[in-house]
C-alpha positions in Angstrom: -3.7 -14.6 -9.3 -7.2 -14.0 -7.8 -8.0 -11.3 -5.3 -10.8 -12.1 -2.9 -12.0 -11.7 0.7 -10.0 -13.6 3.3 -11.8 -16.6 4.8 -11.9 -17.3 8.5 -9.9 -20.5 8.3 -7.1 -18.6 6.4 -6.2 -16.2 9.2 -3.4 -18.3 10.7 -2.0 -18.6 7.1 -2.0 -14.7 7.0 0.2 -14.7 10.1 2.6 -17.2 8.4 2.7 -14.9 5.3 3.6 -12.0 7.5 6.3 -13.9 9.3 7.8 -15.0 6.0 7.6 -11.5 4.5 9.5 -10.2 7.6 12.5 -12.4 7.2 14.2 -10.4 4.4 14.5 -7.5 6.9 17.2 -9.5 8.7 19.5 -8.8 5.7 19.2 -5.1 6.3 20.0 -5.3 10.0 16.4 -5.0 11.0 16.0 -8.3 13.0 13.5 -6.6 15.3 11.1 -6.2 12.4 11.6 -9.8 11.3 11.0 -10.9 14.9 7.9 -8.8 15.4 4.8 -10.8 16.0 2.1 -10.8 13.4 -1.3 -9.3 14.2 -3.3 -11.5 16.6 -6.1 -13.7 15.1 -8.8 -11.7 16.8 -7.5 -8.5 15.1 -7.3 -10.2 11.7 -10.9 -11.5 12.3 -12.1 -8.0 13.0 -10.7 -6.9 9.6 -12.2 -9.9 7.9 -15.6 -9.4 9.4 -15.6 -5.7 8.4 -14.7 -6.6 4.8 -11.3 -5.0 5.0 -9.1 -8.0 4.6 -8.2 -9.3 1.1 -5.9 -12.1 -0.1 -4.2 -12.8 -3.4 -4.7 -16.5 -4.0 -2.7 -18.8 -6.2 -4.0 -21.3 -8.8 -4.9 -23.7 -5.9 -6.8 -20.8 -4.2 -4.2 -20.6 -1.4 -3.4 -17.1 -0.2 0.2 -16.0 -1.0 -0.4 -12.3 0.1 -2.8 -10.2 1.9 -3.9 -6.6 2.5 -5.7 -5.0 5.5 -7.2 -1.5 5.2 -8.7 1.1 7.4 -10.5 4.4 6.5 -8.5 7.3 8.0 -9.5 10.9 7.4 -11.4 10.1 4.2 -8.7 7.9 2.7 -8.2 4.1 2.4 -5.2 3.5 4.7 -3.1 0.4 4.0 -2.6 -1.0 7.5 -0.7 -4.1 6.3 0.3 -5.6 3.0 2.4 -8.7 3.0 3.6 -10.9 0.2 5.1 -14.3 0.8 8.7 -14.3 -0.5 7.9 -17.2 -2.8 5.4 -15.0 -4.6 7.4 -11.8 -4.6 8.3 -9.8 -7.7 5.3 -11.0 -9.6 3.0 -8.0 -9.2 1.0 -9.6 -6.4 1.4 -6.6 -4.0 0.6 -4.2 -6.9 -2.6 -6.2 -7.6 -3.7 -6.0 -4.0 -3.1 -2.2 -4.0 -4.9 -1.7 -7.3 -7.9 -3.7 -5.9 -7.9 -1.4 -2.9 -7.8 1.6 -5.2 -10.8 0.4 -7.1 -12.7 -0.2 -3.8 -11.7 3.3 -2.5 -12.9 4.8 -5.8 -16.2 3.0 -5.4 -16.5 4.4 -1.8 -15.7 7.9 -2.9 -12.5 8.0 -0.9 -9.9 10.6 -1.8 -6.7 8.7 -1.6 -4.7 5.7 -0.5 -2.3 6.2 2.4 0.3 4.2 4.2 3.3 4.4 6.5 6.5 2.7 5.6 10.3 2.5 6.0 12.1 5.1 3.7 15.3 3.1 3.1 14.0 -0.4 2.6 13.9 -1.1 -1.2 10.6 -3.0 -1.1 9.0 -0.2 1.0 9.0 3.5 0.2 10.9 3.2 -3.1 8.5 0.5 -4.2 5.4 2.5 -3.3 6.8 5.5 -5.1 6.9 3.4 -8.3 3.2 2.7 -7.6 2.4 6.4 -7.6 2.6 7.2 -3.8 4.3 10.4 -2.7 6.0 11.0 0.6 4.2 13.5 2.9 6.4 16.1 4.7 5.5 17.5 8.1 4.1 20.7 6.5 2.0 18.9 3.9 -1.7 19.5 4.5 -2.3 15.9 3.3 -0.5 14.7 6.4 -3.7 14.5 8.4 -4.1 14.2 12.2 -5.1 10.5 11.7 -1.8 9.8 9.9 0.1 11.7 12.5 -1.6 9.6 15.2 -0.6 6.4 13.3 3.0 7.6 13.1 3.1 8.4 16.8 1.7 4.9 17.6 4.3 3.3 15.4 7.1 5.3 17.1 5.8 4.1 20.5 6.0 0.5 19.1 9.7 1.1 18.3 9.5 1.5 14.6 11.0 5.0 14.5 14.4 3.4 15.1 14.6 3.4 11.3 13.5 6.3 9.1 9.8 6.2 8.3 7.4 8.2 6.1 3.7 8.6 5.5 2.8 8.3 1.8 -0.3 9.1 -0.2 -1.6 8.3 -3.7 -4.7 10.1 -5.0 -7.6 8.0 -6.1 -8.5 8.6 -9.8 -12.2 9.0 -10.1 -14.2 8.1 -13.2 -15.5 10.9 -15.5 -18.7 12.6 -14.7 -20.7 10.1 -16.8 -20.1 7.4 -14.3 -23.9 7.1 -14.0 -24.0 5.6 -17.5 -24.5 1.9 -17.3 -21.6 1.2 -19.7 -19.2 3.2 -17.5 -20.4 1.3 -14.4 -19.8 -2.0 -16.2 -16.4 -0.9 -17.3 -15.5 0.0 -13.7 -16.7 -3.3 -12.5 -14.7 -5.2 -15.1 -11.6 -3.2 -14.1 -12.0 -4.2 -10.4 -12.4 -7.8 -11.4 -9.1 -7.7 -13.4 -7.6 -6.2 -10.1 
């Protein structure tokens, strides 16, 4: 599995991946999630142009998953991560998230954040296994930017099901990061993704 920037011609495929990834929500009585339209092409293009859209590509270099990110209050916020069901349970989502963690570390960002459904097995429980922790209303890490995202999601109808903001601290390299060998090791880790 190779992680790379999304290409312009692949954006309709990202919509297809999101639609396919939504289908399992039907089994949980969440047909509205499965029926929700994917992000429009112009929005996907804005993420791509800004360097904030990555794909996980198979051996034929065809995307099977993707991740979109924003920077919110000093953290890399996962706007969307979708894995095609045919590629599920192979560490593809984890690889995309680890790729983002390396990029966030390089940019000096403090954490990764996301919002997700608490009771969907491949949502909050999955992210908890990847080191994310839920943020309570009184947690100082629940920033105004995350609160605004939660309000927007509620306005979109997502609050019908329990949701949570989650955060994972970005592990920064030791103080000797300026040493060429340490930089090379960090670069190799990113490439392994």
